[in-house]
TORGUBA-104098 format. One line per 4 residues: number of its first residue (from 1); their letters; for each residue x, y, z of C-alpha. Coordinates in steps of 0.05 Angstrom, whole numbers. Last residue first. Example, Ala and Ser with C-alpha at 12.3 -4.5 7.8 and 13.67 -1.06 7.14 Angstrom:
% TORGUBA-104098
2) SA) 273,-21,143; 246,-90,156
This chain:
% TORGUBA-104098
106) XXXX) 2697,1729,1660; 2740,1732,1595; 2681,1715,1551; 2640,1768,1587
102) XXXX) 2688,1825,1581; 2715,1810,1510; 2672,1853,1470; 2679,1912,1520
98) XXXX) 2633,1945,1570; 2638,1904,1630; 2695,1886,1683; 2682,1834,1734
94) XXXX) 2649,1824,1801; 2640,1754,1831; 2585,1709,1853; 2598,1634,1868
90) XXXX) 2540,1584,1874; 2533,1519,1914; 2466,1490,1917; 2455,1455,1983
86) XXXX) 2474,1384,1996; 2505,1402,2063; 2574,1387,2035; 2561,1438,1981
82) XXXX) 2528,1419,1916; 2563,1404,1850; 2530,1419,1782; 2516,1369,1728
78) XXXX) 2444,1361,1747; 2451,1294,1779; 2419,1314,1848; 2479,1300,1891
74) XXXX) 2532,1328,1849; 2589,1328,1897; 2630,1379,1942; 2647,1338,2000
70) XXXX) 2719,1363,2009; 2748,1298,1983; 2705,1300,1920; 2725,1378,1908
66) XXXX) 2798,1359,1917; 2791,1303,1867; 2754,1349,1818; 2811,1404,1825
62) XXXX) 2863,1349,1813; 2828,1327,1748; 2823,1397,1729; 2898,1414,1731
58) XXXX) 2920,1484,1714; 2980,1497,1757; 2969,1514,1830; 3038,1533,1858
54) XXXX) 3055,1529,1931; 3094,1589,1953; 3165,1594,1977; 3195,1574,1905
50) XXXX) 3156,1632,1879; 3196,1682,1916; 3152,1728,1953; 3139,1799,1926
46) XXXX) 3128,1851,1980; 3182,1899,1954; 3139,1898,1890; 3169,1891,1821
42) XXXX) 3158,1816,1823; 3083,1831,1821; 3037,1811,1882; 2993,1753,1896
38) XXXX) 3041,1702,1871; 3046,1649,1813; 3080,1698,1770; 3046,1683,1703
34) XXXX) 3081,1727,1653; 3051,1770,1600; 3040,1767,1525; 3009,1702,1502
30) XXXX) 2961,1740,1456; 2931,1777,1515; 2863,1749,1515; 2867,1676,1491
26) XXXX) 2941,1663,1512; 2933,1693,1578; 2865,1662,1594; 2897,1594,1573
22) XXXX) 2958,1608,1615; 2912,1621,1675; 2870,1556,1664; 2831,1563,1730
18) XXXX) 2811,1495,1758; 2873,1486,1804; 2857,1551,1840; 2784,1530,1853
14) XXXX) 2807,1462,1878; 2854,1497,1927; 2799,1541,1953; 2754,1483,1959
10) XXXX) 2807,1442,1998; 2818,1501,2044; 2745,1502,2066; 2733,1572,2093
6) XXXX) 2708,1594,2025; 2630,1592,2038; 2639,1622,2106; 2664,1686,2072
2) XX) 2718,1719,2120; 2770,1677,2091
């Protein structure tokens, strides 16, 4: 990862385990669609067989364990985890806007 914030592999894994992909699919796509567990769709020549890739099924408990192991803990008791240096940890991302479901989906 080019961004220094995400060079910690345990952090990246924790973030993957913390995302309820099936819940998102059920909530915003009426359950239509397929979780492929790969960065490219099966129709692509570059698709990798899922058995060759580590899968990150929704597991908030495991995500928390990985964050603890990586040193991302709530040091000031505000309910949010700080980075291993004790500094505020934030993640910014771009998302779609302009519809009723944009913000909830984000």
